[in-house]
C-alpha positions as CSV (number, residue, x, y, z in Angstrom):
1,L,62.3,178.7,66.9
2,E,63.8,175.2,67.3
3,Q,61.6,173.8,64.5
4,N,62.5,176.7,62.1
5,Q,59.0,178.0,61.8
6,F,60.1,181.6,61.8
7,T,61.2,183.6,58.8
8,V,62.6,187.1,58.3
9,C,61.0,189.4,55.8
10,Y,62.3,192.8,54.6
11,Q,60.3,195.9,53.9
12,P,62.1,198.6,51.8
13,Q,63.0,202.1,53.0
14,V,63.3,204.8,50.3
15,Q,64.9,208.2,50.4
16,L,62.1,210.6,49.5
17,S,64.2,213.3,47.9
18,D,65.5,211.1,45.1
19,M,63.7,207.8,45.6
20,K,66.9,205.9,46.2
21,L,66.6,202.6,48.0
22,V,68.5,203.1,51.3
23,G,67.5,200.3,53.5
24,F,65.2,197.6,54.7
25,E,63.4,196.8,58.0
26,A,63.7,193.2,59.2
27,L,60.3,191.8,60.3
28,V,59.8,188.4,61.8
29,R,57.0,186.2,60.5
30,W,55.6,182.9,61.9
31,N,54.3,180.3,59.6
32,H,52.7,177.6,61.8
33,P,52.4,174.1,60.2
34,E,48.8,173.7,61.3
35,M,47.5,177.3,62.1
36,G,49.2,178.9,59.2
37,Y,50.3,182.6,59.4
38,I,50.3,184.0,62.9
39,S,50.4,187.8,63.3
40,P,53.4,189.2,65.2
41,S,50.8,191.1,67.3
42,R,49.8,187.7,68.8
43,F,53.2,186.3,69.6
44,I,55.6,189.2,70.3
45,D,54.0,190.2,73.6
46,V,54.1,186.5,74.7
47,A,57.7,186.3,73.7
48,E,58.6,189.4,75.7
49,N,56.7,188.3,78.8
50,S,58.4,184.9,78.8
51,K,61.7,186.5,77.8
52,L,61.9,184.1,74.8
53,I,62.2,187.4,72.9
54,I,65.9,187.2,73.7
55,P,66.7,184.1,71.7
56,L,64.2,185.1,69.0
57,G,65.6,188.6,68.7
58,K,69.1,187.2,68.5
59,W,68.0,184.8,65.7
60,V,66.3,187.6,63.7
61,L,69.4,189.9,64.1
62,K,71.7,187.0,62.9
63,Q,69.5,186.2,59.9
64,A,69.1,189.9,58.9
65,C,72.9,190.6,59.2
66,N,73.8,187.5,57.2
67,D,71.3,188.4,54.4
68,I,72.3,192.0,54.1
69,S,76.0,191.2,54.2
70,E,75.4,188.7,51.3
71,W,73.8,191.5,49.2
72,I,76.5,194.0,50.1
73,H,79.4,191.7,49.3
74,C,77.9,190.6,45.9
75,G,77.6,194.3,45.0
76,I,73.9,194.9,44.7
77,F,73.2,196.8,47.9
78,D,74.9,199.4,50.1
79,G,72.2,200.5,52.5
80,T,71.2,199.6,56.1
81,I,69.2,197.0,57.8
82,A,66.9,198.1,60.7
83,V,66.2,195.5,63.3
84,N,63.6,195.9,66.1
85,T,64.8,195.5,69.7
86,S,62.7,195.3,72.8
87,G,63.4,196.6,76.2
88,V,63.6,193.0,77.4
89,E,66.5,192.4,75.1
90,L,68.3,195.6,76.2
91,E,68.0,194.4,79.8
92,Y,69.9,191.2,78.8
93,N,73.5,191.7,80.0
94,D,75.1,190.1,76.9
95,F,73.1,192.1,74.4
96,V,75.9,194.4,73.2
97,D,78.4,191.5,73.1
98,D,75.9,189.5,71.1
99,V,75.5,192.3,68.5
100,F,79.2,192.6,68.2
101,E,79.6,188.9,67.7
102,I,76.9,188.7,65.1
103,L,78.4,191.6,63.1
104,T,81.8,189.9,63.2
105,D,80.5,186.5,62.2
106,S,78.4,188.0,59.3
107,K,81.3,190.2,58.2
108,L,78.9,193.2,58.2
109,N,80.2,196.7,58.8
110,S,78.4,198.3,61.7
111,R,77.4,201.3,59.6
112,H,75.0,199.0,57.8
113,L,73.1,198.2,61.0
114,E,70.4,200.2,62.7
115,I,68.8,199.1,66.0
116,E,65.2,200.2,66.4
117,V,63.7,200.7,69.9
118,T,60.1,201.8,70.5
119,E,59.7,205.2,72.2
120,S,57.7,203.6,75.1
121,S,60.5,201.0,75.7
122,L,63.1,203.8,75.9
123,M,61.1,205.8,78.4
124,H,60.6,202.7,80.6
125,N,64.2,203.0,81.9
126,P,66.0,205.8,80.1
127,T,69.0,206.1,82.4
128,R,69.8,202.4,82.0
129,W,69.1,202.4,78.2
130,L,71.3,205.5,77.8
131,E,74.4,203.5,78.8
132,I,73.6,200.6,76.5
133,L,72.7,202.8,73.5
134,R,76.0,204.7,73.9
135,K,77.9,201.4,73.8
136,L,76.1,200.5,70.5
137,A,76.8,203.9,69.1
138,D,80.5,203.4,70.0
139,L,80.4,200.3,67.8
140,G,79.2,202.5,64.9
141,I,75.6,201.3,65.0
142,S,72.8,203.7,64.2
143,L,69.8,204.0,66.5
144,A,66.2,204.7,65.5
145,I,63.3,205.5,67.8
146,D,60.2,203.6,66.5
147,D,56.6,204.7,66.9
148,F,57.8,208.2,67.7
149,G,55.0,210.5,68.9
150,T,53.1,207.8,70.9
151,G,55.3,207.2,73.9
152,Y,55.6,210.6,75.7
153,S,59.4,211.1,75.2
154,S,61.3,213.3,77.5
155,L,63.1,215.8,75.3
156,S,65.9,216.0,77.8
157,Y,66.6,212.3,77.5
158,L,66.2,212.4,73.8
159,R,68.8,215.1,73.6
160,Q,71.3,212.9,75.5
161,M,70.7,209.7,73.5
162,P,72.8,208.9,70.4
163,V,69.7,208.8,68.2
164,N,70.0,209.0,64.4
165,T,66.4,208.5,63.2
166,L,62.9,209.3,64.4
167,K,60.3,207.0,62.9
168,I,56.9,208.8,62.6
169,D,54.2,206.4,63.8
170,Q,51.9,205.1,61.1
171,S,48.8,206.5,62.9
172,F,50.1,210.0,62.0
173,I,50.5,209.1,58.4
174,E,47.3,207.4,57.4
175,E,45.2,210.5,57.4
176,L,47.7,212.6,55.4
177,P,47.3,215.1,53.7
178,N,43.6,215.6,54.4
179,D,43.6,215.7,58.2
180,A,45.0,219.0,59.6
181,D,46.1,217.6,62.9
182,S,48.0,214.7,61.3
183,C,49.7,217.2,59.0
184,I,50.8,219.3,62.0
185,V,52.1,216.3,63.9
186,A,54.0,214.9,61.0
187,E,55.5,218.3,60.1
188,T,56.5,218.9,63.7
189,I,58.3,215.6,64.1
190,V,60.1,216.2,60.8
191,G,61.2,219.6,62.1
192,L,62.2,218.3,65.4
193,A,64.4,215.6,63.8
194,K,66.0,218.2,61.5
195,N,66.7,220.6,64.3
196,M,68.3,217.9,66.4
197,R,70.4,216.7,63.4
198,M,68.5,213.5,63.0
199,K,66.7,211.8,60.1
200,S,63.0,211.4,60.0
201,L,61.3,208.3,58.6
202,A,57.6,208.0,57.9
203,E,56.0,204.5,58.3
204,G,52.9,203.3,56.6
205,I,53.0,205.4,53.4
206,E,50.4,203.9,51.1
207,T,49.4,206.7,48.6
208,V,51.0,209.2,46.2
209,E,49.4,212.0,48.2
210,Q,51.0,211.0,51.4
211,C,54.4,210.6,49.8
212,L,54.2,214.0,48.1
213,F,53.2,215.7,51.4
214,L,56.1,214.1,53.3
215,R,58.5,215.1,50.5
216,K,57.3,218.6,50.7
217,V,57.8,219.0,54.4
218,G,61.3,217.5,54.2
219,C,60.9,214.0,55.6
220,H,64.0,212.0,54.7
221,V,62.9,208.4,54.3
222,G,59.6,206.6,53.6
223,Q,58.4,203.1,54.2
224,G,55.1,201.4,53.4
225,Y,53.1,199.5,50.9
226,F,53.4,202.4,48.4
227,F,57.0,201.3,47.9
228,G,56.8,197.6,48.8
229,K,55.3,195.1,51.2
230,P,57.6,193.0,53.5
231,L,59.4,190.5,51.2
232,N,61.1,187.2,51.8
233,K,64.8,187.0,51.1
234,E,64.7,186.0,47.5
235,D,61.9,188.5,46.6
236,A,63.8,191.3,48.4
237,K,66.8,190.5,46.3
238,Q,64.8,190.8,43.1
239,F,63.3,194.0,44.4
240,I,66.8,195.5,44.8
241,L,67.7,194.4,41.2
242,Q,64.5,195.9,39.8
243,W,64.3,199.1,41.9
244,D,66.1,201.5,39.5
245,Q,63.5,200.8,36.8
246,F,60.7,201.6,39.2
247,R,62.5,204.5,40.7
248,K,62.7,206.2,37.2
249,K,58.9,205.9,36.9
250,L,58.4,207.5,40.3
251,L,60.7,210.4,39.6
252,D,58.8,211.0,36.3
253,E,55.5,211.1,38.2
254,F,56.8,213.5,40.8
């Protein structure tokens, strides 16, 4: 972090009903000068266990808010940026204050920010998290539950939390539409989100068939290689500028 070896990439999120580009997820990447690319699966757990995830997460949030604010203020984008947050960060007493400070410094309206927390993290200490999540919601920030369907949520807690989006885990998407069980799980989560007045977002969409199935069952937003891989800041900007042209092709196919 001190040697500026991290970078933030952005993966597009698309509204399935009309293929409108509605957001990006911020994803941290590590390019080591000797070892090259290091997968987040190797360093995120280490960062969490050492609590270095706190300064790293703050840096990612600051970078993401600054970049999205730049795109919004130059008039090319009006969506949201989703930033992953770990339970370790939520435990940090200054987390809400830091988020507010970063929003203020970046001149980003809070409606453009979505905080993602994994289902398993939320269930680790739901009573404690509920207080923090409500403070974030009071600031106008959206909340998404990541990897939904893998962490044994208590529906009683889910009902109390100010959740805006349920993200369907990629493991339930990869076998669509050929696996009956995957179809049932995906459709059930979409229905749960709808009945609780939340959005549903499917991760890991890679094929036309998966996209068509999710549109059919009413999933709101899609994310995955079918739409675009994680992109650096400049490539993401070009993606925004070129999206309408690609969007027309998709709508013609569908």
